[in-house]
C-alpha positions in Angstrom: -1.4 17.0 66.0 -2.9 14.3 68.2 -2.7 14.3 72.0 -0.7 11.1 71.7 1.9 12.7 69.4 2.2 15.8 71.6 2.7 13.6 74.6 5.5 11.7 72.8 7.3 15.0 72.0 7.0 16.2 75.6 8.3 12.9 76.9 11.3 13.1 74.6 12.0 16.6 75.9 11.7 15.4 79.5 14.1 12.5 78.7 16.6 14.8 77.2 16.6 13.1 73.7 14.9 16.1 72.0 16.1 19.7 72.3 13.4 22.2 73.3 14.0 24.2 70.1 13.4 21.2 67.9 10.3 20.2 69.9 8.9 23.7 69.4 9.6 23.5 65.7 7.7 20.2 65.4 4.7 21.6 67.3 4.7 24.6 64.9 5.0 22.5 61.8 2.1 20.2 62.4 -0.8 22.5 63.2 -3.2 20.9 60.6 -3.6 18.0 58.2 -4.2 19.0 54.6 -6.7 16.6 53.0 -7.0 18.7 49.8 -10.7 19.6 50.3 -10.2 20.4 54.0 -7.4 21.3 56.4 -8.2 19.5 59.7 -7.1 21.6 62.7 -5.6 19.0 65.1 -4.1 21.8 67.2 -7.4 23.3 68.2 -7.8 21.2 71.3 -4.3 22.4 72.4 -5.1 26.0 71.7 -8.7 26.2 72.9 -9.4 23.2 75.0 -12.0 21.9 72.5 -11.2 20.0 69.3 -12.4 20.9 65.9 -16.1 20.5 65.2 -17.4 19.5 61.7 -20.0 21.7 60.1 -21.9 19.2 57.9 -23.8 21.7 55.8 -22.5 22.0 52.2 -20.1 19.0 52.6 -20.5 15.8 50.8 -20.8 12.5 52.8 -17.4 11.5 51.4 -15.8 14.7 52.6 -17.3 14.3 56.1 -16.2 10.7 56.2 -12.6 11.7 55.3 -12.5 14.4 57.9 -13.8 12.0 60.6 -11.2 9.4 59.6 -8.4 12.0 60.0 -9.7 13.1 63.4 -10.0 9.5 64.7 -6.6 8.6 63.4 -5.2 11.6 65.2 -6.7 10.3 68.5 -9.8 12.4 68.8 -12.3 10.5 71.0 -15.5 12.5 70.6 -16.4 14.1 67.3 -19.3 16.5 66.8 -21.0 17.0 63.4 -23.5 19.9 63.1 -26.1 20.6 60.4 -25.9 17.0 59.2 -28.8 15.9 56.9 -30.4 12.5 57.5 -29.1 11.3 54.1 -25.5 12.3 54.8 -25.7 10.7 58.3 -26.8 7.4 56.8 -23.8 7.5 54.4 -21.3 8.5 57.1 -22.6 5.8 59.4 -21.6 3.1 57.0 -17.9 3.9 57.9 -18.1 5.5 61.3 -20.9 4.5 63.7 -22.6 7.6 65.0 -25.5 8.8 67.1 -27.7 11.0 65.0 -30.0 13.4 66.7 -32.5 14.1 63.9 -34.4 16.9 65.6 -31.2 19.0 65.9 -29.6 17.7 62.8 -26.5 17.0 64.8 -24.4 13.8 65.3 -21.8 12.5 67.7 -19.2 9.9 67.1 -17.5 8.3 70.1 -18.5 8.4 73.8 -19.8 11.6 75.4 -17.5 12.8 78.2 -18.6 12.9 81.8 -19.9 16.3 82.8 -17.0 18.2 84.5 -18.3 21.8 84.4 -19.1 24.1 87.3 -22.8 23.4 87.3 -25.8 22.8 85.0 -26.6 24.5 81.7 -30.4 25.1 81.4 -31.8 25.4 77.9 -35.2 27.0 77.7 -37.4 27.5 74.6 -40.3 29.8 74.0 -42.2 27.1 72.0 -41.9 23.6 70.7 -41.1 25.0 67.3 -37.8 26.3 68.8 -36.7 22.8 69.9 -34.6 21.9 66.8 -32.3 24.8 67.6 -32.4 23.9 71.3 -31.4 20.3 70.6 -28.4 21.5 68.6 -27.4 23.5 71.6 -28.1 20.7 74.1 -26.1 18.0 72.2 -23.2 20.4 71.7 -23.1 21.2 75.4 -23.3 17.5 76.3 -20.5 16.7 73.9 -18.3 19.3 75.5 -18.8 17.8 79.0 -21.7 19.6 80.5 -24.8 18.6 82.5 -27.9 19.9 80.6 -31.5 20.5 81.8 -34.1 21.1 79.1 -37.1 23.4 79.7 -39.1 23.4 76.5 -42.2 25.4 75.6 -42.0 27.9 78.5 -42.6 31.1 76.5 -44.2 34.3 77.5 -47.5 33.4 76.0 -48.0 31.4 79.2 -45.3 32.7 81.5 -46.6 30.6 84.4 -44.9 27.6 82.7 -41.5 29.2 83.2 -42.3 30.4 86.7 -43.3 26.8 87.6 -39.6 25.9 86.9 -37.9 28.6 88.8 -35.8 26.2 90.8 -34.0 25.1 87.6 -33.6 28.8 86.5 -32.2 29.9 89.9 -29.9 26.8 90.2 -28.3 27.1 86.7 -24.7 28.2 86.1 -25.6 29.3 82.5 -29.0 29.6 80.8 -29.6 29.4 77.0 -32.9 31.2 76.1 -34.2 30.3 72.7 -37.1 32.0 71.1 -38.6 33.2 67.8 -41.5 35.6 67.2 -40.6 38.7 69.3 -37.9 36.9 71.3 -39.2 38.1 74.7 -38.2 35.0 76.6 -34.6 36.1 76.9 -35.6 39.3 78.7 -37.9 37.5 81.1 -35.2 34.9 82.0 -32.6 37.6 82.2 -34.7 39.4 84.8 -35.0 36.3 87.0 -31.6 34.6 86.8 -28.3 35.3 88.6 -26.2 33.7 86.0 -25.2 34.6 82.4 -28.0 34.2 79.8 -27.2 33.4 76.2 -30.1 34.4 73.9 -30.7 32.6 70.7 -33.2 34.1 68.2 -34.8 31.6 65.9 -36.4 32.0 62.5 -39.7 30.8 63.8 -42.6 33.3 63.3 -44.9 35.0 61.0 -44.0 37.5 58.2 -43.1 40.5 60.3 -40.7 38.4 62.3 -38.4 38.6 59.2 -37.1 35.0 59.7 -35.7 35.8 63.1 -34.6 39.4 62.6 -37.3 40.7 64.9 -36.3 38.3 67.7 -32.6 39.2 67.2 -33.2 42.9 67.6 -35.4 42.4 70.6 -32.7 40.3 72.3 -30.0 42.8 71.4 -32.2 45.6 72.9 -33.1 43.8 76.1 -33.2 45.9 79.2 -32.2 42.9 81.3 -28.5 42.8 82.3 -26.2 39.8 81.8 -27.5 38.8 78.4 -25.4 38.0 75.3 -26.8 37.2 71.9 -25.7 34.8 69.2 -26.8 34.6 65.6 -30.2 33.5 64.4 -30.7 29.7 64.8 -27.1 29.3 66.1 -27.7 26.6 68.7 -24.2 25.3 68.3 -22.7 28.7 69.1 -24.8 29.0 72.2 -24.0 25.5 73.4 -20.3 26.1 72.8 -20.3 29.5 74.6 -22.3 28.1 77.5 -19.7 25.3 77.9 -16.9 27.8 78.0 -18.6 29.8 80.8 -19.5 26.6 82.7 -15.9 25.5 82.6 -14.2 28.7 83.7 -13.8 27.8 87.4 -12.5 24.4 86.4 -10.0 26.0 84.1 -8.7 28.4 86.8 -8.4 25.5 89.2 -6.0 23.7 86.8 -3.8 26.8 86.3 
């Protein structure tokens, strides 16, 4: 259900033209829109504060276009599409103008909201090879209304590069530490920062890194406190979680 439709129902209740019980029934009966190949969850913004995001992997351009159309018709202003191939992006763009971030394979439709979180989300990578995952996290965080600072290629092979940017690390409200190989960056950042650190293992590395498994286990076994870990290459999950943390104070201020 769109924000517009929800507002109409609430206004009818306020005016006394719609009984509360009937309004509740309408809200319950319209939780999603069935397109046949997808059930678009228009209630997600009401439940979680963030509207549904489209995972582009495995979907045809026609399916993505149809889902976007349903979202826009329901009043969703900003739409995020992750794991979108360049070919699919070119097809979707014929119907819905989008901004495609090729490095992170992620696209946005509509305006990005003004940052309204508690502070800044800092995204740090061990190497340049980790940047595609970092860009997925960064664009996700920006689309959810966050100020983002990028610190790329500051891994432990030259830790002075990270130490040269300590002012950003110490000023952050949330840090996303992204690394492959042995994944040591998260522990180093976790030992310096006074804010939550979200560790993202990447599939970057040689054979014994096991496509990110080595970094995943290193991050899970970190001795630094205040670190949580998301799945391998899951930049979207990290950006989403960072946004939730960065908006907690704003959320309580509204309650």
